[in-house]
MIMAR-139812 format. One record per atom (N, C-alpha, C): residue in one letter; y, z, x. Coordinates in steps of 0.001 Angstrom, whole numbers, padded with zeros to 6 digits, always signed. Layout:
N
AYZX;...
***
This chain:
389
X-115983+100098-024301;X-114671+100652-023899;X-114716+101991-023293;X-115931+102704-023233;X-116271+103783-022662;X-115736+103998-021376;X-115176+105041-020734;X-115020+105157-019134;X-113514+104572-018974;X-112617+103848-019957;X-111515+103275-019558;X-110604+104327-020145;X-109340+104433-019289;X-108232+105426-019580;X-107183+104624-020104;X-106074+105210-020496;X-104830+104452-020976;X-104366+103556-019997;X-103780+102591-020181;X-103138+101345-019448;X-101951+102013-018578;X-101213+103101-019222;X-100393+103780-018411;X-100909+104501-017243;X-102312+105251-017577;X-102717+105821-016360;X-103327+104721-015264;X-103637+103612-015771;X-104176+102539-014773;X-102835+102270-013944;X-101758+101913-014669;X-100605+101506-013979;X-099944+102514-012986;X-100195+104006-013138;X-099849+104879-012286;X-101033+104821-010972;X-101989+104127-011143;X-102938+104133-010254;X-102486+103164-008977;X-101649+102518-009138;X-101160+101537-008054;X-100152+102597-007098;X-100034+103715-007506;X-099698+104827-006458;X-100508+105405-005605;X-100436+105670-004440;X-101181+106423-003787;X-100972+107803-003844;X-101649+108923-004472;X-101210+110080-004568;X-101110+110882-003481;X-101874+110885-002368;X-101716+111452-001026;X-100340+110849-000537;X-100128+109595-000249;X-098652+109436+000003;X-097547+110100-000723;X-097564+110066-001988;X-096460+110615-002878;X-096502+112335-002496;X-097706+112749-002398;X-097346+114239-001933;X-097038+114465-000663;X-097326+113556+000175;X-096603+113756+001439;X-095128+113560+001701;X-094499+112523+000877;X-093009+112511+000355;X-092632+113779-000135;X-093172+114417-001155;X-092871+115390-001882;X-092644+116669-000520;X-093623+116660+000136;X-093263+117709+001181;X-092310+117221+002232;X-092024+116000+002771;X-090926+115508+003284;X-089627+115999+002909;X-089453+115570+001573;X-088114+116139+000967;X-087956+117510+000336;X-089110+118317+000539;X-089132+119350-000155;X-088738+119670-001392;X-089403+118772-002262;X-088850+118444-003663;X-089309+119368-004642;X-090503+120334-004155;X-090992+121236-005060;X-090395+122603-004396;X-089522+122875-003561;X-089176+124180-003118;X-088823+125148-004033;X-089144+126302-004200;X-089015+127194-005400;X-089329+126736-006668;X-090116+125627-006592;X-090594+125065-007910;X-091644+126011-008652;X-091497+126061-010247;X-092474+126824-010432;X-093018+126164-011830;X-094202+125573-011414;X-095120+124841-012155;X-094974+123537-012636;X-093509+123058-012431;X-093175+121723-013002;X-093131+120920-011671;X-094412+120043-011538;X-094451+119093-010418;X-093578+117991-010298;X-093399+117640-009234;X-092630+116101-009095;X-093451+115122-009627;X-094569+115011-009812;X-095542+114121-010089;X-095325+113889-011590;X-095153+115143-012227;X-094773+114968-013475;X-093527+114571-014000;X-092544+114692-013164;X-091314+114308-013165;X-091155+112858-013007;X-091788+112211-012074;X-091896+110860-012053;X-092606+110152-013275;X-093869+110512-013759;X-094354+110231-014770;X-093316+110124-016081;X-092550+111333-016180;X-091423+111269-017291;X-090534+109925-017140;X-090047+110134-015787;X-089123+109059-015830;X-089468+107481-016053;X-090678+107152-015303;X-091396+105915-015338;X-091571+105811-017030;X-092056+106850-017754;X-092044+106475-019170;X-090972+106469-019676;X-089809+106568-019370;X-088355+106497-019689;X-087984+105051-019368;X-088615+104398-018267;X-088146+103161-018089;X-089052+102119-018382;X-090524+102179-018660;X-091434+101445-019310;X-091589+101457-020689;X-091504+102908-021329;X-091423+103210-022648;X-090126+102772-023412;X-089028+102962-022560;X-087660+102561-023111;X-087164+103451-023686;X-087427+104659-023292;X-086997+105957-024095;X-085303+106248-023956;X-084811+106482-024975;X-083258+106490-025016;X-082839+107860-024496;X-083449+109122-024428;X-082917+110225-024161;X-083946+111078-023641;X-083422+112332-023167;X-084581+113221-022605;X-085605+113579-023848;X-084891+113849-025155;X-085631+114119-026404;X-086699+113274-026692;X-086223+111838-026408;X-087579+110845-026823;X-088585+110799-025286;X-088010+111066-024260;X-089142+111214-023221;X-090334+112284-023491;X-089499+113492-023573;X-090498+114867-023943;X-091267+114457-025139;X-090703+114015-026018;X-091258+113835-027643;X-092535+112862-027380;X-092158+111762-026701;X-093104+110486-026764;X-094274+111017-025812;X-094002+111926-024812;X-095249+112242-024079;X-096111+113294-024784;X-095191+114113-025653;X-095837+115168-026330;X-096670+114806-027470;X-096330+113428-027877;X-097077+112951-029129;X-098252+112481-028531;X-098554+112232-027178;X-099693+111776-026452;X-100424+112899-025502;X-100289+113961-026297;X-100521+115339-025389;X-102107+115042-024858;X-103135+114340-025632;X-104325+114431-025420;X-104824+113280-024328;X-103815+112431-024142;X-104117+111523-023065;X-103426+111610-021696;X-102583+112727-021619;X-101728+112910-020315;X-102781+113454-019340;X-103706+114264-019540;X-104922+114413-018389;X-104963+113378-017552;X-105133+112068-018156;X-105444+111046-017278;X-104367+110519-016429;X-102959+111090-016738;X-101781+110592-015608;X-101787+111606-014652;X-102629+112481-014732;X-102208+113889-014056;X-101203+114791-014369;X-100982+114765-015686;X-100110+115572-016106;X-100675+116796-017120;X-100629+118054-016604;X-101119+118930-017451;X-100544+119176-018775;X-099240+119141-018715;X-098876+119036-020331;X-097485+118436-020330;X-096781+117909-021374;X-095734+117411-021588;X-094501+118121-020975;X-093301+117659-020490;X-092469+118703-019825;X-091433+118873-021035;X-090627+120191-020969;X-089815+120347-021838;X-088456+120057-021250;X-087555+119823-022381;X-086433+118852-022320;X-085550+119438-021071;X-085418+120797-021312;X-084604+121583-020265;X-084873+121573-018810;X-086273+121685-018921;X-087073+121374-017517;X-086862+120128-016812;X-086950+119220-017536;X-086708+117757-016963;X-085255+117392-016811;X-084448+118000-017246;X-082997+117973-017231;X-082618+118766-015841;X-083433+119601-015774;X-083069+120360-014346;X-083604+119745-013211;X-084957+119520-013290;X-085324+118619-011877;X-084640+117386-011771;X-084255+116732-012787;X-083437+115540-012187;X-082031+115729-011750;X-081235+116679-012314;X-080277+117377-011721;X-080319+117822-010186;X-081260+118499-010062;X-081341+119343-008742;X-082429+118967-007534;X-083622+118133-008121;X-084455+117437-006982;X-084156+116297-006259;X-084326+116407-005072;X-083626+115330-004251;X-084151+114051-004909;X-083096+113053-005159;X-083211+111713-005554;X-083891+110875-004555;X-083807+111297-003013;X-084471+110642-001906;X-086060+110572-002084;X-086490+111342-002833;X-088057+111347-002901;X-088309+110061-003446;X-087528+109417-004706;X-087982+108341-005247;X-087623+107485-004441;X-086742+107235-003540;X-086419+106003-002722;X-087557+105944-001634;X-088376+106969-001277;X-089247+107129-000511;X-090489+106516-001193;X-090684+106724-002188;X-091828+106347-003317;X-091679+104604-003304;X-090284+104391-003628;X-089984+102973-003508;X-090330+102240-002317;X-090114+102782-001229;X-090278+102004-000108;X-091880+101944-000043;X-092759+103084-000261;X-094078+103040-000285;X-094601+101737-001009;X-094065+101860-002348;X-094659+100714-003206;X-094255+099574-002778;X-092973+099282-002063;X-092833+097955-001614;X-093808+097370-000762;X-094124+098292+000146;X-095072+097706+001117;X-096403+097147+000749;X-096776+097986-000486;X-098143+097609-001258;X-097816+096066-001938;X-096645+095922-002365;X-096328+094566-003204;X-096207+093559-002108;X-095443+093799-000890;X-095589+092811+000178;X-096821+092292+000626;X-097775+093161+000516;X-099283+092656+001002;X-100060+091769-000194;X-099237+091766-001414;X-099843+090995-002447;X-098865+089544-002447;X-098180+089398-001939;X-097423+087842-001759;X-098392+086988-001316;X-098480+085843-002132;X-099183+084742-001910;X-098757+083420-002051;X-099258+082331-001723;X-098859+080876-002203;X-097957+080400-001145;X-097465+079237-001500;X-096545+078351-000215;X-095116+078958-000762;X-094520+078733+000327;X-093027+079255+000365;X-092223+078006-000002;X-091061+078349-000726;X-090202+077009-001397;X-089504+076345-000319;X-089229+077028+000720;X-088532+076092+001995;X-089535+076063+003324;X-089442+075037+003919;X-090311+074822+004853;X-090310+075677+006236;X-088963+076306+006487;X-088676+076819+007531;X-089518+078233+007535;X-089702+078937+008555;X-090664+080114+008583;X-089643+081361+008891;X-088251+081315+008839;X-087552+082261+008768;X-087357+083179+007749;X-087414+084494+007712;X-087408+085340+006422;X-085720+085064+005943;X-085902+084915+004613;X-084559+084505+003876;X-084311+085796+003004;X-083258+086298+003064;X-082888+087362+001967;X-081344+087196+001421;X-081363+087608+000513;X-080185+087548-000278;X-079412+088862-000176;X-078314+089048-000261;X-077136+090370-000358;X-076337+090192-001455;X-076254+091431-002430;X-075294+091227-003395;X-075213+092779-004051;X-074043+092856-004828;X-073932+094155-005381;X-073585+093957-006830;X-074154+094738-007722;X-073771+094910-009168;X-073310+096078-009668;X-072006+096110-010447;X-071223+097458-010683;X-072132+097905-011965;X-072340+099265-012279;X-073000+099990-013339;X-071773+100589-014128;X-071530+100272-015164;X-070176+100824-015850;X-070421+102232-016369;X-069909+103374-016241;X-069872+104579-016774;X-068706+104987-017359;X-068911+106135-018352;X-067790+106846-019083;X-067183+107627-018300;X-065968+107522-017982;X-065313+108217-017033;X-065007+109617-017594;X-065195+109963-018754;X-065126+111106-019310;X-066317+111874-018996;X-067605+111465-019188;X-068847+111948-018836;X-069206+112082-017417;X-068584+111131-016508;X-068762+110842-015209;X-067599+110802-014231;X-067098+112013-014363;X-065670+112042-013708;X-065972+112024-012296;X-067038+112507-011558;X-067150+112259-010129;X-067221+110862-009875;X-067391+109595-010912;X-067537+108257-010410;X-066286+107347-011122;X-065054+107911-010649;X-063875+107403-011481;X-063672+106122-010397;X-063668+105126-011049;X-063544+103867-010537;X-062154+103035-010676;X-061348+102989-011869;X-060288+102939-011952;X-059570+103826-013173;X-058516+103868-013489;X-057793+104916-014345;X-058614+105279-015434;X-059089+104264-016062;X-059811+104500-017459;X-061425+104292-017426;X-061784+104051-016468;X-063482+103610-016281;X-063710+104193-014943;X-065120+104502-015297;X-066156+104965-014084;X-067252+103883-013519;X-067901+104158-012748;X-068920+103355-012219;X-069667+103434-010964;X-070902+103167-010646;X-071568+103110-009429;X-071615+101758-009156;X-071941+101216-007807;X-072397+099833-007480;X-073878+099968-006794;X-074945+099105-007467;X-076033+098840-006703;X-076063+097876-005602;X-076270+098073-004296;X-076074+097172-003504;X-077837+096837-003088;X-077925+095528-003176;X-079496+095087-002943;X-079626+093898-002079;X-080766+093987-001353;X-081166+093072-000529;X-082688+092302-000989;X-082567+091507-001446;X-083741+090284-002112;X-084418+089652-001152;X-085692+090129-001080;X-086500+089118-000191;X-087051+087944-000902;X-086803+086733-000576;X-087264+085524-001455;X-088587+085306-001232;X-089656+086028-000507;X-091002+085885-000286;X-091432+086688-001654;X-091513+086225-002671;X-091932+086956-003929;X-090796+087587-004934;X-089684+087325-004178;X-088422+088026-004738;X-088417+089215-005030;X-088900+090210-004114;X-088918+091647-004258;X-087861+092291-003591;X-087235+093531-004233;X-086213+094224-003554;X-086546+094813-002417;X-085759+094381-001378;X-086277+094607+000069;X-085614+096069+000417;X-084436+096245-000211;X-083397+097494+000170;X-082348+097417-000548;X-081995+098628-001071;X-081148+099108-002136;X-080332+100498-001518;X-079152+100299-001909;X-078238+101732-001767;X-077207+101860-002909;X-077175+102942-003653;X-076313+103048-004427;X-074838+103871-003999;X-073626+103220-004420;X-072539+103714-003742;X-071386+103592-004901;X-070169+104339-004813;X-069245+104561-005501;X-068799+103011-005864;X-068253+102594-007009;X-068157+101288-007419;X-066595+100979-006666;X-066017+101844-006254;X-064623+101434-005503;X-064814+101231-003925;X-066039+101477-003625;X-066092+101069-002058;X-066670+099635-001893;X-065804+098893-001148;X-065886+097504-000857;X-067168+097106-000231;X-067868+096138-000724;X-069280+095513-000162;X-069333+095290+000979;X-068346+094885+002004;X-068289+094682+003038;X-068782+095836+003966;X-068670+097103+003477;X-068846+098200+004180;X-070316+098594+004113;X-070988+098469+003192;X-072346+098508+003132;X-072920+097476+003959;X-072336+096156+003839;X-073184+095023+004740;X-073133+095267+006080;X-072047+095728+006842;X-071817+096229+008240;X-072850+097052+008677;X-073747+098014+007724;X-074570+098535+008257;X-075754+098348+007892;X-076061+096973+007704;X-077439+096606+007704;X-077907+096356+009014;X-079200+096525+009250;X-079989+096039+010645;X-081041+095242+010127;X-080900+093985+010619;X-081758+092869+010328;X-082527+092448+011604;X-083631+091816+011259;X-084439+091319+012640;X-083911+089984+013044;X-083744+089648+014184;X-083298+088057+014677;X-084099+087351+013829;X-083515+085934+013660;X-084220+085113+013124;X-083985+085016+011525;X-083481+086445+011017;X-083350+086295+009442;X-082461+085477+009091;X-082344+084848+007913;X-081562+084091+007137;X-080805+084767+005964;X-079425+085282+006126;X-079100+086337+005174;X-078009+085294+004347;X-078127+085246+003042;X-077131+084719+001863;X-076198+085630+001080;X-075186+085323+001137;X-074205+086350+000354;X-073199+085382-000256;X-072202+085940-001199;X-071346+085347-001620;X-069748+085534-001013;X-068755+085149-001590;X-067650+085414-000875;X-066786+086452-000965;X-067477+087353-001509;X-066964+089015-001565;X-067430+089370-000300;X-068294+088999+000707;X-068450+089588+001997;X-067916+088860+003019;X-066878+088021+002915;X-066131+087331+003850;X-065667+088441+004994;X-066103+088246+006335;X-065206+089021+007212;X-065737+088278+008424;X-064909+087861+009026;X-065071+087020+010513;X-065547+087730+011438;X-065320+089046+011592;X-065651+089908+012677;X-067198+090214+012372;X-067384+090560+011191;X-069052+090644+010912;X-069953+089375+011160;X-069208+088140+010578;X-069847+086643+010842;X-070192+086989+012341;X-069359+087373+013061;X-069390+087235+014692;X-070446+087838+015082;X-070600+089255+014757;X-071611+090403+014658;X-073211+089810+014454;X-073325+089352+013271;X-074240+088695+012909;X-074925+087737+013878;X-073928+086728+014186;X-074309+085705+015435;X-074712+086308+016491;X-074158+087317+017044;X-074704+088075+018447;X-076085+088855+018360;X-076273+089335+016907;X-077450+089898+016785;X-078787+088701+016427;X-078462+087376+016423;X-079339+086387+016183;X-079692+086470+014709;X-078872+086830+013950;X-079104+086563+012275;X-078174+085532+011883;X-079048+084627+011014;X-078321+083553+010494;X-077463+083942+009191;X-076679+083320+008832;X-076013+083502+007406;X-075564+082076+006702;X-075413+082092+005447;X-074987+081052+004575;X-074281+081431+003734;X-072946+081069+003421;X-072144+081908+002291;X-071112+080721+001970;X-070319+080820+000949;X-069131+080153+000318;X-068017+080388+000889;X-067433+079413+001174;X-066059+079488+002185;X-064956+079830+001123;X-063935+080861+001365;X-062862+081290+000353;X-062005+079947+000561;X-061125+080021-000677;X-060151+078799-000775;X-058870+078821+000245;X-058868+079826+000679;X-057581+080274+001233;X-057751+080792+002872;X-059070+080602+003365;X-059406+080602+004605;X-058828+079726+005658;X-058770+080076+006879;X-058204+079222+007820;X-059299+078993+008854;X-059300+077751+009433;X-060124+077300+010166;X-059398+076056+011000;X-060173+075828+012224;X-059731+074785+013151;X-061041+074044+013301;X-061025+072711+012815;X-062301+071740+013126;X-062102+071520+014496;X-063573+071785+015102;X-063793+071304+016538;X-064435+069961+016675;X-065550+069739+015650;X-066233+068563+015907;X-066679+068004+014511;X-066549+067014+014414;X-067262+066142+013020;X-068383+065824+013439;X-069609+066137+012462;X-071099+065894+012584;X-071335+064779+011571;X-072298+063980+012065;X-072572+062574+010988;X-073082+063002+009857;X-072641+062413+008594;X-073161+062445+007604;X-073385+061144+006967;X-074373+060904+005791;X-075028+059811+005391;X-073934+059464+004516;X-073768+057861+004372;X-072852+057546+003490;X-073508+057500+001735;X-072556+057559+000936;X-073190+057513-000524;X-073913+058756-000825;X-074068+059676-000039;X-074888+060865-000647;X-073923+061941-001072;X-074473+063150-001248;X-073875+064410-001797;X-073107+065123-000723;X-073361+064723+000477;X-072814+065490+001661;X-071544+064748+002082;X-070347+065504+001572;X-069072+064789+001965;X-068704+065204+003260;X-069120+066072+003996;X-068358+066674+005327;X-069488+067570+005892;X-069601+067560+007360;X-070283+068359+008035;X-069384+068654+009334;X-069102+069902+009493;X-068179+069997+010889;X-068662+071197+011428;X-068008+071342+012620;X-068189+072462+013500;X-066533+073081+013749;X-066417+074185+013156;X-065270+074758+013041;X-065080+076367+013717;X-063777+076664+014042;X-063639+077838+014454;X-062946+078615+013253;X-063421+079954+012905;X-062714+080691+011877;X-061661+081703+012276;X-060880+082018+011417;X-059762+082930+011802;X-058450+082275+011629;X-057442+083136+011487;X-056090+082739+011404;X-055444+082549+012900;X-054265+082224+012991;X-053517+081689+014232;X-053695+082790+015214;X-053393+084139+014731;X-053421+085084+015623;X-054842+085769+016199;X-056068+085472+015393;X-057240+085503+015693;X-058441+084831+015221;X-059118+085022+016336;X-060346+084010+016317;X-061746+084663+016684;X-062713+084262+015653;X-063970+084957+016181;X-064446+084570+017486;X-064119+083312+017901;X-064705+083051+019243;X-066221+082414+018862;X-066470+082441+017899;X-067845+081891+017422;X-067652+080463+016281;X-068094+079355+016965;X-068252+078134+015994;X-069181+078276+014852;X-068936+077871+013647;X-069681+077908+012530;X-069763+076340+012073;X-070898+076037+011065;X-070711+074765+010523;X-070140+074800+009120;X-069212+074146+008784;X-068774+074020+007535;X-069060+072517+007004;X-069813+073007+005748;X-070480+071845+004670;X-070107+071613+003608;X-069573+070547+003280;X-068994+070068+001759;X-069971+069470+001045;X-070285+069889-000101;X-071483+069338-001096;X-070863+068955-002352;X-071002+067811-002871;X-070854+067686-004108;X-071921+067690-005125;X-071899+068454-006156;X-073064+068832-007225;X-073163+067545-008112;X-074409+066802-007936;X-074334+065674-008639;X-074176+065748-010243;X-074505+066964-010635;X-074426+067155-012303;X-072796+067264-012490;X-072356+068269-011738;X-070910+068933-012534;X-069834+067746-011973;X-070303+067301-010595;X-069296+066547-009900;X-068434+067478-009117;X-068588+069012-008999;X-067576+069659-008393;X-068038+069972-006648;X-067228+070292-005927;X-067435+070046-004586;X-067527+071830-004235;X-068567+071859-003392;X-068697+073402-002778;X-068759+073390-001210;X-068054+074292-000740;X-067776+074315+000763;X-068530+075554+001096;X-069402+075400+002066;X-070489+076624+002855;X-070090+076619+004093;X-070526+077912+004824;X-070292+078213+006090;X-071535+078743+006497;X-071726+078466+007414;X-073134+078822+008151;X-073132+078776+009734;X-073998+079585+010384;X-074073+079771+011870;X-075472+078957+012257;X-076101+078480+011087;X-077368+077971+011636;X-077034+076435+011695;X-076972+075768+013071;X-076729+074752+013382;X-077767+073541+013327;X-079159+073776+013215;X-080057+072794+013341;X-080740+072669+011999;X-080403+073072+010720;X-080611+072625+009485;X-079894+071566+008983;X-080504+070748+008048;X-079860+069641+007460;X-078929+070242+006514;X-077728+069585+006078;X-076721+069890+005389;X-077260+070230+003771;X-078152+069347+003388;X-078727+069610+002269;X-079668+070483+002100;X-080297+071128+003187;X-080903+072322+003247;X-080272+073745+002940;X-078977+073445+003746;X-077866+074679+003673;X-077803+074909+002069;X-077466+073804+001473;X-076918+073758+000064;X-078030+074317-000835;X-079318+074261-000633;X-080391+074559-001131;X-080647+075941-001231;X-080465+076285+000135;X-080654+077737+000335;X-079407+078782-000270;X-078264+078180-000261;X-077178+079118-001152;X-077654+078792-002684;X-078008+077917-003188;X-078417+077671-004531;X-079534+078548-004964;X-080586+079036-004093;X-081602+080115-004342;X-081018+081367-004299;X-079913+081550-003748;X-079256+083209-003963;X-079047+083430-005374;X-079083+082442-006395;X-079044+082834-007925;X-080004+083766-007876;X-081212+083544-007523;X-082374+084573-007694;X-082033+086052-007550;X-081273+086468-006847;X-080715+088190-007036;X-079769+088166-008140;X-078887+087260-008749;X-078327+087314-010017;X-079160+087321-010921;X-080410+086833-010982;X-081394+086983-012045;X-082139+088312-011988;X-082377+088909-010748;X-082904+090321-010829;X-082152+090953-011271;X-080712+091119-010943;X-079735+092268-011476;X-079981+092107-013213;X-079775+090862-013722;X-079845+090712-015000;X-081139+091220-015861;X-082219+090884-015038;X-083673+091439-015615;X-083831+093000-015316;X-082902+093339-014190;X-083048+095037-014271;X-082233+095702-015350;X-081195+095183-015534;X-080569+095614-016956;X-080538+095449-018117;X-081389+094277-018293;X-081774+093886-019651;X-083260+094640-019995;X-084256+094775-019140;X-085649+095269-019204;X-085573+096721-019018;X-084650+097290-018395;X-085049+098722-017857;X-083685+099600-018018;X-083968+100829-017809;X-082923+101723-018310;X-081907+101952-017165;X-080559+100984-016669;X-079946+101068-015833;X-078419+101350-016522;X-078350+101266-017701;X-077314+101124-018523;X-076510+102461-019275;X-077499+102831-019560;X-077306+104316-020372;X-078296+105353-019651;X-077795+106469-019524;X-078523+107746-018469;X-078943+108819-019452;X-079876+109606-018882;X-080541+110706-019706;X-079759+111979-018662;X-079012+111654-017830;X-078101+112902-017162;X-076932+112393-016757;X-075985+113317-016690;X-074705+113077-015940;X-074492+113324-014642;X-075205+113995-013813;X-074776+114477-012745;X-075098+113261-011531;X-074528+113166-010630;X-074848+112148-009392;X-076346+112020-009042;X-076984+113155-009091;X-078358+113209-008519;X-079183+112563-009695;X-078899+112991-011115;X-079788+112695-012002;X-079500+111036-012145;X-078483+110229-012133;X-078228+109156-012142;X-078895+108393-011151;X-078925+108782-009925;X-079522+108143-008608;X-080991+108293-008897;X-081398+109443-009363;X-083058+109256-009679;X-083537+108340-010734;X-082529+108409-011790;X-082989+107167-012743;X-082984+105642-012168;X-081916+105490-011448;X-082037+104073-010996;X-083109+104046-010101;X-083358+104895-009165;X-084508+104663-008523;X-085583+104331-008888;X-085890+105425-009932;X-087102+104952-010926;X-087326+103755-011671;X-086109+103251-011840;X-086082+101917-012542;X-086421+101072-011409;X-086018+100905-010125;X-086488+099979-009154;X-087974+100290-008890;X-088372+101253-008875;X-090115+101574-008748;X-090335+100850-009976;X-090439+100922-011307;X-090708+100257-012518;X-090568+098887-012080;X-089618+098329-011575;X-089629+096672-011472;X-090419+096312-010385;X-090786+097216-009229;X-091715+096813-008377;X-093190+097091-009041;X-093432+097979-009927;X-094658+097914-010710;X-094946+096517-011364;X-093715+096040-012050;X-093848+094776-012962;X-094166+093511-011830;X-093385+093579-010981;X-093857+092578-009858;X-095096+092622-009558;X-095786+093716-009047;X-096980+094046-008548;X-098105+093567-010004;X-097804+093859-010942;X-098609+093387-011839;X-098738+091993-012010;X-097354+091270-011829;X-097251+089939-012039;X-097985+089169-010845;X-097732+089731-009486;X-098507+089067-008418;X-100015+089084-008457;X-100616+090407-009332;X-102081+090480-009375;X-102961+089675-010281;X-101959+089429-011589;X-102427+088717-012632;X-102707+087193-012557;X-103737+086611-013265;X-103754+085296-012976;X-103100+084556-014250;X-102417+085343-015166;X-101850+084813-016550;X-100280+084658-016183;X-099657+083519-016520;X-098230+083228-016147;X-097418+084140-016879;X-097168+085337-016260;X-096239+086336-017034;X-094912+085815-016924;X-094000+085945-017808;X-092285+085853-017594;X-092216+087439-017521;X-091359+088084-016815;X-090753+089195-016588;X-090528+089970-017955;X-089897+089214-019088;X-089246+089752-020048;X-090518+090049-020899;X-091579+089079-020995;X-092822+089338-021964;X-093659+090378-021531;X-093652+090501-020136;X-094701+091503-019560;X-094176+093016-019731;X-092750+093206-019788;X-092308+094523-020022;X-092336+094763-021391;X-091988+093845-022144;X-092317+093980-023918;X-093600+094317-024362;X-094507+093619-023677;X-095814+093970-024232;X-096477+095218-023579;X-096238+095437-022338;X-096667+096565-021876;X-096165+097916-022235;X-094929+097534-023135;X-094189+098988-023579;X-095084+099085-024849;X-095756+098036-025619;X-096534+098516-026834;X-097921+098749-026294;X-098319+098815-025149;X-099846+099102-024741;X-100070+100258-023851;X-098783+100895-023604;X-098992+101908-022547;X-099995+102862-022739;X-100241+103377-024176;X-101234+104357-024390;X-102838+103904-024865;X-102738+102333-024980;X-103788+101975-025352;X-104889+102206-024472;X-106447+102589-025176;X-107313+102682-023920;X-107932+101274-023835;X-107718+100600-022454;X-108314+099119-022451;X-108054+098811-020805;X-108961+097941-020612;X-108961+097733-019128;X-107492+097064-018665;X-106979+097482-017888;X-105431+096811-017431;X-105499+095412-017062;X-106707+095330-016018;X-106440+093781-015467;X-107307+093050-016404;X-108178+093269-017165;X-108447+092171-018214;X-107473+091987-019204;X-106692+092956-019339;X-105550+092766-020617;X-104730+091930-019730;X-104262+092170-018492;X-103006+091249-018012;X-103585+089846-017665;X-104953+089657-017435;X-105217+088228-017425;X-105600+087532-018588;X-105828+088167-019598;X-105966+087621-020924;X-105572+088483-022134;X-104041+088347-021916;X-103471+089531-023105;X-103643+089177-024289;X-103980+088036-024734;X-104163+087718-026314;X-105555+087550-026688;X-106600+088193-025998;X-107908+088018-026303;X-108214+089440-026765;X-109029+089638-027844;X-109587+091016-028327;X-110324+091692-027303;X-109890+093035-027180;X-110809+093964-026626;X-112294+093699-026849;X-113417+093946-025825;X-114846+093438-026447;X-115280+094133-027498;X-115116+095377-027868;X-115542+096228-028991;X-114970+095293-030325;X-113872+095329-030272;X-113013+094381-031374;X-113712+092965-031784;X-113938+092157-030435;X-114385+091003-030449;X-115766+091052-031038;X-116762+091856-030835;X-117991+092431-031233;X-117989+092562-032733;X-117247+093466-033026;X-116999+093508-034489;X-116411+092484-035410;X-115529+091435-034935;X-115331+090439-035508;X-116416+089474-035825;X-117178+089117-034716;X-118683+088391-034953;X-119462+089090-035809;X-119713+090165-035901;X-120545+090952-036773;X-120180+090649-038386;X-118868+090634-038310;X-118202+090496-039734;X-117951+089199-040363;X-118371+088217-039349;X-118258+086749-039441;X-116784+086169-039666;X-116028+086984-039131;X-114414+086757-039277;X-113936+085790-038254;X-114539+085665-037081;X-114293+084965-035720;X-112779+085456-035170;X-112516+084734-034237;X-111450+085063-033669;X-110415+083909-033047;X-109273+084096-033506;X-108271+082965-032688;X-107267+083597-031913;X-106825+083015-030874;X-105788+083661-029916;X-104634+082902-030313;X-104555+081617-031136;X-103341+081194-031757;X-102616+081862-032744;
***
């Protein structure tokens, strides 16, 4: 076991310190700083996420309790509570967005294996999730009369189900305003729910060469231009080319309207898409896979700290959300590199217990229920044997 540092230290090894320091210089994050580095701030906030610390006191106390192991983390000493609070409030949250983008590229390089769909187009899902806040504590994030909140808008890449893009906006801002600012590569297939319905935006996506798949609103107006053939006795009830818009406005772009019956529930679902050459069943399967972004939001809120916060300013809140997204990328990276079939919930729970254990990270990831070599030898000497069951 000699020469092995803590698992937390090895997890931090996925970051390039040189790239991190370039990001610090780019955002001038340590301008007028006195001794407290941005690296120490990030280590503390990642400990908040991976160690499930509930407050600034728990973050600083947890690191202080492991004082002798902090050297391996690149941290000279545990931060003071007031120092960490000041850094979260004043140092630019954009630094952690840049670190997120750096780590995303590394994760994308580890995505392997066959694709779920046969087509080669990039498949992305777009959605937003509201994070509720107390209006008394977060008066800058007033959402309704008696509640506050921010909304995390996310673009999920279905290759590895990695968060491709994220933006944090006031909860009162409509989702479509964020969607209109997206710049996507031609040939991309974008999946989203009915909350993003905007016929002019649909026409803009088509002009850019971007394909979309979405649900049709119950009160939408359209004119059937052409009926496309469908098989008899199947779950595809209708396949049409339609013009969207009300009587006084038309997009000028024909889209497909596909009606599918769910064989399990018997419910009918109406989809709209500008991808004209895919089978109707493929369109339905693409939209069904959009559920992965809902799963991502659920895992983010259940496994990491994005529902309660250790600071009340907008900068501190965004810093914590971005470090949560960085922590999620770390977990995804460890899953991609491991040969063990981890679920995300099990990985984050067991990793939390092992953060300051001195053991080889990759050996533990691949065989999490096997004893360390030193313990295994001790069991053999005592004649106790070992069982992973």
